[in-house]
C-alpha positions in Angstrom: -3.4 -37.4 4.4 -3.0 -33.9 5.7 -5.0 -30.9 4.6 -3.8 -27.3 4.1 -5.0 -24.7 6.6 -6.6 -21.6 5.2 -3.5 -19.5 5.5 -1.6 -22.0 3.3 -4.4 -22.1 0.8 -4.5 -18.3 0.5 -0.7 -18.0 0.4 -0.5 -20.3 -2.7 -2.1 -17.5 -4.7 -4.8 -19.3 -6.6 -7.5 -17.3 -8.5 -10.0 -18.0 -5.7 -8.0 -16.0 -3.2 -6.6 -13.2 -5.4 -7.8 -9.6 -5.2 -10.5 -8.8 -7.9 -8.4 -6.3 -9.8 -10.8 -6.4 -12.7 -13.1 -4.3 -10.6 -10.5 -1.6 -10.1 -10.2 1.6 -12.2 -6.6 0.9 -13.1 -3.1 1.1 -11.8 -2.3 4.4 -10.1 1.3 5.4 -11.0 3.5 8.1 -12.6 3.6 8.2 -16.3 6.5 6.6 -18.1 9.9 8.1 -17.4 11.3 10.5 -20.0 13.1 13.8 -20.2 10.2 16.1 -21.3 8.0 18.3 -19.2 4.4 17.7 -20.1 1.2 19.3 -18.8 -2.1 17.6 -18.1 -5.6 18.4 -16.9 -7.6 16.5 -14.2 -10.8 15.3 -16.0 -12.3 13.3 -13.2 -11.8 12.2 -9.6 -13.2 8.8 -8.6 -13.2 6.2 -5.8 -11.5 2.9 -6.5 -12.3 -0.2 -4.4 -8.6 -1.2 -4.6 -7.3 2.1 -3.2 -7.8 3.9 0.0 -7.2 7.3 -1.6 -9.3 8.8 -4.4 -7.8 8.6 -7.9 -7.6 11.4 -10.5 -7.9 10.8 -14.2 -5.4 13.0 -16.0 -5.2 13.7 -19.7 -1.8 14.9 -20.9 -1.1 17.2 -23.9 0.1 14.3 -26.0 -3.2 12.4 -25.5 -1.9 10.0 -22.8 -4.3 9.2 -20.0 -3.3 7.8 -16.6 -4.6 7.6 -13.1 -2.8 9.4 -10.3 -3.3 9.4 -6.5 -5.2 12.6 -5.7 -3.6 15.2 -3.4 -5.5 17.2 -0.9 -6.8 20.6 -2.2 -7.1 19.7 -5.9 -10.2 19.6 -8.1 -11.5 18.7 -11.6 -10.1 21.1 -14.1 -6.9 21.8 -12.3 -3.6 21.4 -14.3 -0.7 19.3 -13.2 2.8 18.8 -14.7 5.1 15.9 -15.0 8.8 15.9 -15.6 12.2 15.7 -14.0 12.4 19.5 -13.8 8.7 20.3 -13.6 7.8 23.2 -11.3 7.1 22.4 -7.6 3.3 22.5 -7.2 0.5 20.5 -5.7 0.0 17.3 -7.7 3.0 17.7 -9.9 5.4 14.8 -10.6 9.0 15.9 -10.0 12.4 14.3 -9.5 13.5 14.2 -5.9 16.8 16.0 -6.6 14.8 19.0 -7.9 12.4 19.3 -4.9 13.4 21.8 -2.1 14.1 20.6 1.4 11.0 20.8 3.7 8.6 20.0 0.9 5.8 17.4 1.5 5.7 14.6 -1.0 3.9 11.3 -1.6 3.9 8.3 -4.0 7.7 8.1 -4.0 9.4 5.7 -6.4 11.7 2.9 -5.1 13.7 2.9 -8.3 13.6 5.5 -11.1 10.7 4.8 -13.4 8.8 2.2 -11.3 5.7 4.5 -11.0 5.7 5.0 -7.2 5.8 2.6 -4.2 5.9 4.5 -0.9 3.4 6.8 0.8 0.2 6.1 -1.2 -2.5 5.7 1.5 -5.1 8.4 2.2 -3.9 11.3 4.4 -0.2 10.3 4.4 2.7 12.4 3.4 6.5 12.5 3.7 8.9 15.4 4.2 12.3 15.9 2.5 14.9 16.5 5.2 18.2 16.6 3.5 19.8 16.1 0.1 23.3 14.9 -1.1 24.7 14.0 -4.4 23.8 10.3 -3.9 20.8 10.3 -1.6 17.7 12.2 -0.6 16.6 11.7 3.0 12.8 11.6 3.6 10.9 11.3 6.8 8.2 8.7 6.3 4.7 8.8 7.9 6.0 6.4 10.6 8.6 9.1 11.5 11.3 6.8 10.2 14.0 8.4 8.0 14.7 6.6 4.7 17.2 7.3 1.9 16.1 7.4 -1.8 17.8 7.7 -5.1 17.8 11.4 -6.2 16.5 10.4 -9.7 13.4 8.9 -8.2 10.2 10.8 -8.7 7.4 11.9 -6.3 4.2 13.9 -6.2 4.0 17.1 -4.4 1.5 17.5 -1.5 -0.6 15.4 0.9 -2.7 12.4 -0.2 -6.4 13.2 0.0 -8.9 11.4 2.2 -7.3 12.0 5.6 -10.6 11.6 7.5 -11.1 8.0 6.3 -9.9 6.4 9.5 -12.0 8.7 11.8 -15.3 7.2 10.9 -15.9 4.0 12.8 -17.2 0.8 11.1 -19.8 0.4 13.9 -20.7 -3.1 13.0 -19.0 -6.3 11.7 -21.0 -6.4 8.5 -19.4 -3.2 7.2 -15.9 -4.6 7.9 -16.8 -7.7 6.0 -17.7 -5.8 2.8 -14.7 -3.5 3.2 -12.4 -6.5 3.4 -14.2 -8.3 0.5 -13.3 -5.5 -1.9 -9.7 -6.6 -1.7 -10.5 -10.3 -1.0 -9.1 -10.2 2.6 -10.0 -12.9 5.1 -12.6 -11.7 7.6 -13.7 -12.8 10.1 -10.6 -14.6 11.3 -11.3 -17.8 13.3 -8.6 -18.9 15.8 -7.1 -22.4 15.2 -8.4 -23.8 18.5 -12.0 -22.8 17.6 -12.0 -24.7 14.3 -12.8 -28.3 13.6 -10.0 -30.8 13.8 -10.2 -31.4 10.0 -9.4 -27.7 9.4 -6.5 -27.0 11.7 -4.0 -29.0 13.8 -5.2 -27.1 17.0 -8.9 -27.7 16.2 -11.4 -30.1 17.8 -14.3 -29.7 20.2 -12.9 -31.7 23.1 -10.9 -28.7 24.5 -8.9 -25.6 23.6 -5.7 -27.4 24.4 -3.4 -27.2 21.4 -1.7 -30.5 22.0 1.4 -29.7 19.9 4.0 -27.0 19.6 2.8 -23.7 18.2 6.2 -23.1 16.6 7.1 -24.7 13.3 10.3 -26.9 13.2 13.4 -24.9 12.5 14.1 -26.7 9.2 10.5 -27.0 8.1 9.7 -26.0 4.5 8.3 -22.6 3.8 4.8 -24.0 3.5 4.7 -25.0 7.1 5.9 -21.7 8.5 2.6 -20.1 9.2 1.3 -18.4 12.3 3.9 -18.0 15.1 7.1 -19.0 13.2 9.4 -18.1 16.1 8.8 -16.7 19.6 9.1 -12.9 19.8 11.4 -13.2 22.8 12.8 -15.7 25.3 13.5 -15.5 29.0 11.8 -13.5 31.8 10.6 -10.1 31.1 12.3 -7.6 33.3 
């Protein structure tokens, strides 16, 4: 009887391979969508193992408490506002249709009210290029231009922690602990270097795979791991 390889076991999503979200501070997202403009104060800024950017604890006037992705240049005690027509200021949550062109934004919603899905990593930001009645065009950190619903919300500014990628890991042990915080697989062992019981390409006799590296075209989804299809065919010119 066959045995699932590690990629298939992790992809199933059992508790053993899920991220330890119980160690995280909470979900970083915009407050629930409504029509009011409400002011809040930043009471604390903390690091969360599940986020690359620091998180700010915000207490709003109505007593609501939530975690927001921290923008660059903000500190404990600063005030932020949330609302569809809130003023454009660093850390404020504003509707895209009410943000001027050329403004830097982050944590952009995919659909109005979902809390924010795009541009959340440390040091990233997007730029509003143009606005129409139906869409708002934003330049993503990848320099790609993407259209959004004008009713979607975003934070004003640049995500804090831009220097995170500048510090080298220096040794594999630090990479291991960084990956373990999110339960990522590290180190990754190639299939030909594994035992024959763990992978179809494994075995100590040689590094010869002995079978196609591409899954059959009509194979079920569970078999489509690794190189599903060749990146290209024919001679490179």
